[in-house]
C-alpha positions as CSV (number, residue, x, y, z in Angstrom):
1,M,0.0,0.0,0.0
2,T,1.4,3.4,-0.9
3,P,1.5,6.2,1.7
4,E,-1.0,8.2,-0.3
5,I,-3.6,5.5,-0.3
6,F,-3.2,4.9,3.4
7,I,-3.5,8.6,4.2
8,K,-6.5,9.0,2.0
9,R,-8.3,6.1,3.8
10,Q,-7.3,7.1,7.4
11,C,-8.0,10.8,7.1
12,K,-11.1,10.5,4.8
13,A,-9.4,12.8,2.3
14,D,-10.4,13.5,-1.2
15,T,-6.9,14.2,-2.4
16,V,-3.4,13.6,-1.0
17,E,-0.3,15.4,-2.2
18,R,3.3,15.0,-1.1
19,T,4.3,18.5,-0.2
20,S,7.8,18.4,1.3
21,L,10.5,16.2,2.7
22,I,11.0,17.2,6.4
23,Q,14.0,15.0,7.0
24,S,15.6,11.6,6.2
25,L,15.8,9.2,9.0
26,W,19.1,8.3,10.6
27,S,21.4,6.1,8.5
28,G,18.8,5.8,5.6
29,Y,16.0,4.1,7.5
30,G,13.3,6.1,6.0
31,E,11.9,9.6,5.8
32,V,9.5,12.1,7.4
33,V,7.2,13.8,4.9
34,R,4.5,16.4,4.9
35,Y,1.4,15.8,2.8
36,S,-1.4,18.3,1.9
37,L,-5.0,17.0,2.0
38,T,-8.4,18.1,0.8
39,G,-11.8,16.9,2.0
40,K,-14.4,18.1,4.5
41,A,-13.4,15.7,7.2
42,A,-9.6,15.8,6.5
43,P,-7.0,17.9,8.2
44,L,-5.2,20.3,5.8
45,S,-1.9,18.5,6.3
46,V,-0.4,15.5,8.0
47,I,3.1,14.3,8.8
48,A,4.0,10.7,7.7
49,K,6.9,8.9,9.3
50,H,7.8,6.2,6.8
51,C,10.3,3.6,8.0
52,A,11.9,1.1,5.7
53,V,14.8,-1.2,6.4
54,P,17.7,-0.2,4.1
55,T,19.7,-2.8,2.1
56,E,22.8,-0.9,3.0
57,V,23.5,1.2,6.1
58,N,25.7,4.2,6.2
59,H,26.2,5.4,9.7
60,P,27.5,9.0,9.8
61,R,30.2,8.1,12.4
62,G,31.0,4.7,11.1
63,W,29.0,2.8,13.8
64,H,27.1,-0.1,12.5
65,S,26.5,-3.6,13.7
66,D,23.7,-6.2,13.9
67,H,23.1,-5.0,17.4
68,G,22.7,-1.4,16.3
69,H,20.5,-2.4,13.4
70,L,18.1,-4.4,15.6
71,R,18.0,-1.5,18.1
72,K,16.9,0.9,15.3
73,V,14.3,-1.5,13.9
74,R,12.9,-2.0,17.4
75,S,12.9,1.7,18.0
76,Y,10.4,2.3,15.2
77,E,8.2,-0.5,16.5
78,V,8.3,1.1,19.9
79,E,7.4,4.6,18.6
80,Q,4.5,3.3,16.6
81,H,3.2,1.5,19.7
82,W,3.7,4.7,21.8
83,Y,1.5,6.7,19.5
84,Q,-1.2,4.1,19.2
85,Q,-1.4,3.0,22.9
86,W,0.3,5.5,25.1
87,A,0.3,9.0,23.7
88,S,-3.3,9.7,24.4
89,R,-2.5,9.5,28.2
90,C,-0.4,12.6,28.1
91,T,-1.8,15.6,29.8
92,P,-2.2,18.9,27.9
93,S,0.9,20.2,29.6
94,A,2.9,17.4,27.9
95,R,1.6,18.0,24.4
96,V,2.3,15.5,21.7
97,A,1.0,15.1,18.1
98,Q,-2.3,13.3,17.6
99,C,-1.9,10.0,15.7
100,Y,-4.2,9.5,12.8
101,G,-3.3,5.9,12.2
102,A,-0.4,3.5,11.5
103,F,0.3,0.3,9.6
104,Y,3.1,-2.3,9.5
105,D,3.9,-4.6,6.6
106,E,5.6,-7.6,8.1
107,P,7.0,-9.1,4.8
108,T,8.9,-5.8,3.9
109,G,9.4,-4.4,7.4
110,Q,7.8,-1.1,6.4
111,R,6.0,1.1,8.9
112,L,4.0,4.2,8.4
113,T,2.8,6.4,11.2
114,L,0.4,9.4,10.4
115,L,0.7,12.3,12.8
116,E,-0.8,15.7,13.3
117,D,1.2,18.5,11.6
118,L,2.3,20.4,14.7
119,D,3.4,23.4,12.6
120,A,-0.2,23.8,11.3
121,S,-1.4,23.5,14.9
122,G,0.7,26.6,15.9
123,Y,3.9,24.9,17.0
124,S,5.9,26.2,14.1
125,D,9.0,27.6,15.8
126,R,12.2,25.7,16.7
127,Y,15.0,26.2,19.2
128,R,17.9,28.1,17.8
129,G,19.9,28.6,20.9
130,H,20.1,31.3,23.7
131,N,16.3,31.3,24.3
132,M,15.9,30.7,28.0
133,D,12.1,31.0,27.8
134,Y,12.1,28.0,25.5
135,V,14.5,26.1,27.7
136,V,12.2,26.6,30.7
137,S,9.2,25.6,28.5
138,C,10.9,22.3,27.7
139,L,11.7,21.6,31.3
140,N,8.1,22.3,32.2
141,W,7.0,19.8,29.5
142,L,9.4,17.2,30.8
143,A,8.1,17.7,34.4
144,A,4.5,17.3,33.2
145,F,5.5,14.2,31.1
146,H,7.4,12.6,34.0
147,A,4.7,13.3,36.6
148,G,2.0,11.9,34.4
149,F,3.7,8.4,34.1
150,I,5.3,8.1,37.5
151,H,5.5,4.8,39.4
152,S,6.8,3.8,42.8
153,S,6.5,0.1,42.1
154,P,6.0,-0.7,38.4
155,S,5.1,-4.2,37.4
156,L,7.6,-6.5,35.7
157,N,6.1,-6.0,32.2
158,W,5.8,-2.2,32.6
159,P,5.9,-0.2,30.3
160,Q,4.2,-2.6,28.0
161,G,5.2,-2.3,24.3
162,L,7.9,0.3,25.1
163,W,11.5,0.0,26.0
164,K,12.0,-1.6,29.4
165,K,14.8,0.9,29.8
166,G,14.3,4.2,27.8
167,T,17.1,6.4,26.3
168,Y,19.2,5.4,23.3
169,W,22.5,5.5,25.2
170,H,22.0,3.2,28.1
171,L,24.7,0.7,28.8
172,D,22.7,-2.5,27.9
173,T,22.3,-1.3,24.3
174,R,25.8,0.1,23.8
175,P,28.3,-2.7,24.4
176,D,30.4,-1.7,21.3
177,E,30.7,1.9,22.5
178,W,31.7,0.7,26.0
179,T,34.4,-1.6,24.5
180,A,35.7,1.3,22.5
181,M,36.3,3.5,25.6
182,V,39.9,3.9,26.7
183,D,40.5,2.4,30.2
184,S,39.5,4.9,32.8
185,K,37.6,5.2,36.1
186,L,34.5,6.1,34.1
187,K,34.7,2.9,32.0
188,S,35.2,0.8,35.1
189,A,32.3,2.5,36.8
190,A,29.9,2.2,33.8
191,S,27.9,-0.7,35.3
192,T,27.7,1.0,38.7
193,L,26.3,4.2,37.1
194,S,23.8,2.2,35.2
195,E,22.7,0.2,38.2
196,A,22.2,3.3,40.3
197,L,19.7,4.5,37.7
198,D,18.1,1.1,37.2
199,N,17.6,0.6,41.0
200,A,15.8,4.0,41.6
201,R,12.7,3.6,43.6
202,Y,10.7,6.1,41.6
203,K,10.4,5.3,37.9
204,T,8.5,7.0,35.1
205,L,8.5,7.1,31.3
206,V,11.4,9.0,29.8
207,H,11.2,10.5,26.3
208,G,14.6,9.0,25.7
209,D,15.8,11.5,23.1
210,A,14.8,14.8,24.6
211,K,17.2,17.0,22.7
212,A,16.2,20.6,21.9
213,A,15.7,19.7,18.2
214,N,12.8,17.3,19.2
215,F,10.6,20.1,20.6
216,C,8.3,22.3,18.6
217,F,7.3,25.7,20.0
218,S,4.4,28.1,19.8
219,P,6.0,31.5,19.5
220,Q,2.9,33.3,20.8
221,N,2.8,31.8,24.3
222,N,6.0,29.7,24.7
223,Q,4.0,26.5,24.7
224,V,5.8,23.4,23.5
225,A,5.1,19.9,22.0
226,A,7.6,17.0,21.7
227,V,8.2,14.6,18.8
228,D,10.4,11.6,18.1
229,F,9.5,8.9,20.6
230,Q,11.7,6.0,19.3
231,Y,13.4,5.6,22.7
232,V,10.6,6.2,25.1
233,G,10.6,3.8,28.0
234,G,11.2,3.3,31.7
235,G,13.7,5.4,33.6
236,V,14.1,8.4,35.9
237,G,13.2,11.9,34.9
238,V,16.6,13.4,35.3
239,Q,17.9,11.2,32.4
240,D,15.8,13.4,30.1
241,V,16.7,16.5,31.9
242,A,20.5,15.9,31.8
243,Y,20.4,15.1,28.1
244,F,18.1,18.0,27.2
245,L,20.2,20.6,29.0
246,G,23.4,19.3,27.4
247,S,21.8,19.6,24.0
248,A,20.4,23.1,24.5
249,L,23.1,25.1,26.3
250,S,26.7,26.0,25.8
251,E,29.2,25.0,28.5
252,Q,29.2,28.5,29.9
253,A,25.5,28.7,29.9
254,L,25.3,25.4,31.7
255,A,27.7,26.6,34.4
256,D,25.8,29.9,34.8
257,N,22.3,28.5,34.8
258,M,22.3,24.9,35.9
259,E,21.2,25.5,39.5
260,Y,18.3,27.7,38.5
261,L,17.2,25.4,35.7
262,L,17.2,22.3,38.0
263,M,15.3,24.2,40.6
264,Q,12.7,25.1,37.9
265,Y,12.3,21.5,36.8
266,F,11.9,20.1,40.3
267,A,9.5,22.9,41.3
268,E,7.3,22.2,38.2
269,L,7.6,18.4,38.8
270,G,6.3,19.0,42.4
271,R,3.4,21.1,41.2
272,E,2.4,18.6,38.6
273,L,2.5,15.7,41.1
274,M,0.5,17.7,43.7
275,S,-2.1,18.5,41.0
276,Q,-2.5,14.8,40.4
277,G,-3.3,14.3,44.1
278,E,0.1,13.1,45.4
279,S,1.1,14.0,48.9
280,Q,3.8,16.4,49.9
281,A,5.7,13.5,51.4
282,F,5.6,11.6,48.1
283,V,6.7,14.7,46.2
284,H,9.6,15.2,48.6
285,Q,10.8,11.6,48.2
286,V,10.7,11.7,44.4
287,V,12.5,15.1,44.2
288,E,15.1,14.0,46.8
289,E,15.9,10.8,44.9
290,W,16.1,12.3,41.5
291,Q,18.2,15.3,42.6
292,D,20.8,12.8,43.9
293,L,20.6,10.9,40.6
294,F,21.1,13.9,38.3
295,P,24.9,13.8,38.3
296,I,24.8,10.1,37.8
297,A,22.4,10.5,34.8
298,W,24.8,13.1,33.4
299,A,27.8,10.8,33.9
300,D,25.9,7.9,32.3
301,F,25.5,9.9,29.1
302,H,29.1,11.2,29.2
303,R,30.1,7.5,29.3
304,F,28.3,7.0,26.0
305,I,30.0,10.0,24.5
306,M,33.4,8.8,25.5
307,G,32.9,5.6,23.7
308,W,30.9,6.8,20.7
309,S,32.8,10.0,19.9
310,P,35.3,11.1,22.5
311,T,36.3,14.2,20.4
312,H,32.6,15.3,20.4
313,L,31.9,18.9,21.4
314,K,29.9,17.6,24.4
315,N,33.1,16.3,26.0
316,T,33.7,19.6,27.8
317,P,35.4,20.4,31.1
318,F,32.0,21.1,32.6
319,S,30.8,17.6,31.7
320,Q,34.0,16.1,32.9
321,R,33.6,17.8,36.3
322,L,30.0,16.7,36.7
323,T,31.0,13.2,35.8
324,E,33.8,13.2,38.4
325,Q,31.2,14.4,40.9
326,A,29.0,11.4,40.1
327,L,31.9,9.0,40.4
328,R,32.9,10.4,43.8
329,Q,29.2,10.2,44.9
330,L,29.4,6.4,44.1
331,G,32.8,5.9,45.6
332,A,34.3,5.2,42.2
333,Y,36.7,8.1,41.9
């Protein structure tokens, strides 16, 4: 079935026209395309995420393995399940695109997910750096998202259909990158860092790839919506927070604003939890645990960088200092 035929059926459109390529997916695994529609019951436009397993894979940094390939294929399956079964549970404060439908063709491995065009819904702006209002908006989105899915004792099969452990960089899915690390205290402590996060009492869903580029903004009121849920799954909220801040701010801006921004996130997390009926004692326990885990979450991502691309711009003195703090915290430095 062609994308046009599927879109026409799902959206009750009279006509469907491919308008623009928004982006190609990582390593040639497909594309994200905007389509224009006509019809009384149809939206004016939709976004189609079309995933197809390539015959040849060209990773931008040379990383490719069967392990990595299976991780990517699974990530598209997870994202489709997220939009079909989980996304509707998000509160308005954790805005995501509406899903109009999805299909999977098992013989070819092709997946198509039809999503609301967030640009057309007013979220047309993107983060271009040095916009603290947008940074705070994203932290508020993360706080609402994490509060909405929090668990103190999740079941063994939670979160069903998603990654057991969210984030694309966690140690279990990155054995090749760990092996590539030079011998160091960080390499030796990798499993200790991972276990500290895995053993947290309070778990939630993490977006898993919450970089600034995966947020869409409404310039009128600083509202924000998130996209790209390939690595959504279980975790602790500060994994998203650490990754987001590292993606959005320069080293100097992190040093100057980290304390304020963390205070903003935890204050909003507390407000969201209280609005859901949680007690002050519960809020205090969550905030206290996740505050302690923030340096560990930061160091866990830094471990990935040091194996994946040690010359990356994110390997900064600030990141190194925070990683050293985490290792001291765990008695590993």
